[in-house]
N, C-alpha and C positions, 0 to 999 in steps of 0.2 A: 171673695178675695179679688183684689185688683190685679189686672194684667200687668206683668212686669215687662217694661219696654226699655230697650237700648236704642240710642241714636248713634249710628256710625257715620260721622261726618257732620260737624257742628258748624256749618257755614250758612249761606243764604237760606237754603231750604231747611236744613237740619235744625237750626236754632228756632225757626218758626214752628216746625213740627213739635219740637220739644216743649215749647210753651203751650201749644194747643193740647198736647197729651196731658200735660200737668194740670190743665184746666178741667179735665174730665174726672168724674167721680168713680169711674170703673177701671182706671188704668193709672200707672205711675211711672215716672222716669227713674230707672235704677242707675243709669250712667250715660254719659255722652263721651264720644271719642274724638279727640283732637290730635292732630299730628304735631303741631307746634304751639308754643305759648303765644297768646295774643290778647287784645282787649276782649275778644269774644270769650276766651277761656276765663279771664278774670270775672267777667259778668256772669258766666255760667256758675262759677263758684259762689258768687254773691246771691244767685237765685237758689242755691242749695243743691245744684246738680253735682254729683261726683264725676270727676274727670278721669278718663282712661286714655291710654295711648295705644297706637297700633302694635307697638313692640317695645321691648325693654330699651332699645336704642334711643327712643324718643324721650325717656324719662329724665335724663341728665339735663336736657335743655329746659325742661319745666322747673327743675330744682334750681337752676341758675336764676330763673325768673321768679323764684320764690312762690311758685304755684303748686299746691299739693296735688299729687296724683294718687288715685286709689288703686291703680294696677294697669294691666294690659287688656286689650280686647279679648284675648283668650280667657282671661279671668272673668271679665264681664259677661261673656256668653254663657258661663256656667251659672249665672244668677238670674237669667231672664227667660221669658216665654217667646219673645219675638224681637227682632231688630229691624228698625227702619234705616235702610242704607241710603244715605245722602252723600256718598263719596262721589268724586268726579266720574263721569261716564267712561266706560271702558274697563273698569276695575271689577265688574260684576262677577265674571267667571272665577276669579281668584277668591273673592270673598264667599261666593256660593259654596265652594268646597269646604271652607272653614265653618260656615253655618251648618252645613250638612253633618260635618264631623261632630258638632256639639248638639245636633238634634234640635236646632232652633229655627223657627219659622222666620221668613224675611220678606220685606217689601222693598223694592227698588224704585228708582225714579225714571223719568222718561229719557234720560241720557243713555240708558241701556236699551238694547234691542229686545223686541217682543220674544224672540227665541230663547232668551236667557231663562225665562220663567214659563213660557208657553201660555201665559195668561196675563192680559192687560185689563186694568180695573178702572171702572167709573162708578161712583156711588149710586146713581140713579139707574144706569143702563144695565148693569150686570152684577149687582150685589149678591144675588142668590147664587150665582155661579161661583162666587169666591168662597163660599162657606166651607171652612175646614181645610182649605188648600194650604200647602206648605210654603209656597212662594207666589208672589204676585208682583206686578209692575204697575205703578200709578203712572199713567201716560203724561206726556209733557204738558206744560201750561197751555200752549196753543191747542193741543189735541183735547185736553180736558174742556177748554172753552168751547170748542166746536161740538163735542159730544153733548154738552149741556143744552145746546140749542137744537141740534139735529135730532136728538132722541125724542123729545116731545113732538117735534114736527112730524117725524116718521110715525110715531104712535098714533097721533090724532088724524093727520091728513095723508100720510104716506109721502115719501120723498122719491120723485122720479130721478132727479139728479141734483147735485150741489156743486157749484163752482165758487171757489173762494180765493181771494187775493189777500195775503197776509203781509202787512207792513210791520216788520219786526224791529224791535229796539236793537241797537247795535251791541249794547252791553248793559249790565246792571249798574245802578248808580255808584256802587262802591268799587267798580272794576277799573282800576287805573292802568292795568296792563294792556287792555284793548285800546284805550286812549280815545280822544275825540276824533271823529271822522267828519269830513265835509263832502259827503257823496251819498248817492242812492245806489245800492248794489243789488242787482238781481241775484238771488241766492236760494237755490241754484239757478243757473242760466237755463239749463236743460230741464224741461218739465217732466214729471211733476215734482213738487217738493215732497218731502217725506211725510208731511202732515196728513195727506189723503190716505195713504196706506196705513198710517197709524190709527186714523179714525176707523178704518176697516178692521183693525185688530179687535175692536169692540163692537161696532155696528157693521157686521159682516156684509150685509146686502145693499148698503147704500152706494149708489154711483156718485163718487166724489172725486174731483180733481182740484188740486191746490197749486198755487204759485206764490212765491214769497220774495219780498224785497227787504233788504236790510237798510234801516234808516238811521239818521244821525240824531237819535234820542235815546235816553236811558229809562224813560218813565214807564211806558206800557207798550204792548202790541196793539195794533188796530186791524180788524178784519172787515173786509168788504165782502158781503155774502150774498150770493144769488142762488135761489132754490126754486126748482120747478116741482110743484107738488102734484100728487095724484088726484087730489080732490080740490074743487074750487073752494076758496075761502076769502074773507075780507081782511083788510088791515086790522080791523077791530078784533076779529077772531084770533089772529096771531098775537096781538097784544094781550088779549085775555089769557091765552095759553102761557105766555111768558110770565105774566103777573102771578100765576099760580106756582111757578117753579121755585124751589127752595134756594137756588143759588144763581138766580138771575136778578139783577137790580136794574130796573127801568129808570132812565133819567130823561130829561128833556132839555133841549137847547133853550127853551123859553125860561128855564131856571138858570140860565147862563152857564150851563155845562156844555160847552161846545168843543171841548178838546180833551186830550188825555191829561194835560196839565190841570185842568179844572176838575176832572174826574178824580185825580189823586188828591187835590185839595179838599174835595168832598169827603174822601175817606178820612183825612186828618180831622175835619170838622165833626165827623161822626164819632171821633174819639178812638179810632182804631189803633191798636198797638203797632208801632212802626209806620203808621199811616197806611196799613195794608187794606187792600180791597179783595176780599176772598171771592166775591161774586163776579160773574160776567157783567160788564156795564153795557147795556143795550140802549141805544137812543130810540125811544118809542116814536119820536117824530121822524126817524129815518125809515121806519117800517113802511114799505110801499109795495103795492101790487101793480105791476106794469106789464101790460100785454100778457096777463095770466101768470106772471112769474113774481116771486117774492124777493125783495131786496131789503137789506138793512145793514147797519154798522154796529160793531161791538168792540169794546176795548177789554184787554186781558192784562191784569197785573201779574207779570211773570214771576215775581218774587213770592207770591202768596196764594194763587188760586188753587194750587194742588194740595195745600195744607189740610183743609177739611177732608179731602179724599183720602189722605193718608190715615187720618183718625178712623174713618169708616172702614178702611181696609184692615186695620188692626182688629176691629170688632168682628169683621167677617171671617178672617182667617182663624181667629181664636174662637169663633162662634159664641162670643159674648152676647151678641144680639143677632137673631136670625132674620129679623124684619128690617130691610134696608131703609124704609121710610122712617122707622122709629130711630134708627141710628143717625140718620141725617138730621132729624129734629133735635136729637140729644146733642150732637156735635154743634149744631148751629146755636142752640141755646147756651151751651157752655162758653162759646166764643163771643156771645153777645151779638150775634148776627140776627137782625130782624128786618 
């Protein structure tokens, strides 16, 4: 039988996770939860997703917009095995009580604190630890991207320390509320940024410090990474390790991919839905060993890199697949990631 999945919050992340789940042969979308009628709700209906609302109060607005609603979140939770919560950050505690009441497992996103679930998830680093859990949190896009590169480096060479500067997009492309900005904003000004401690919620023993700058772009995040490794290695060694990782895509400036804009155009030319780039984009010609330390650049597509992790987390919590590597391969194949 297929795992029955609900998506609570059908926005930037939720709609992408819904499509990724629908692409798997061992799970299905039972319903998605929207607060208000929108073009996203109409497209969800066109895709065959049943729409539910947080409460009875929201249904009238959908009826005015002539969008059929199948019921409320309470009703949806009675039909599913697990819910992927992609609601705005800070609402986790309220929804956790509801999920517990219905005896439904749940996965939250990086906008919630680690303490909400007591377990933060990454497909490669701690899949086995997630097996059978009731609740998990898929860490943020930036943290997911950092764990994907630091985990293999730690496994193969050992990480003595990591120092990372994150140049963060100011808003998602569809976010008109934040508006255009013409500035570079240290965010936060006082170090460290939250990303280092967030990495440590998964990779507990890595010495990492992060600082972040908000930039006037909507496309991707860019990381400048400096790692002191415990074992000596060459640039070719590091490139070889990254080439074998399932969710790292090596690119080269020689192929005219010199920016986040070109990395996003590359994703579109690959035929990706919504132009998404699920993998870390690592410039292989940026990989450098200087004075015994490793340096490189990577770009993270904030709208999509956590999507495959959510799919794997569903399998882990429900114990559909106990082998993390097999789940990763299955998810990647279903999404067309190669």
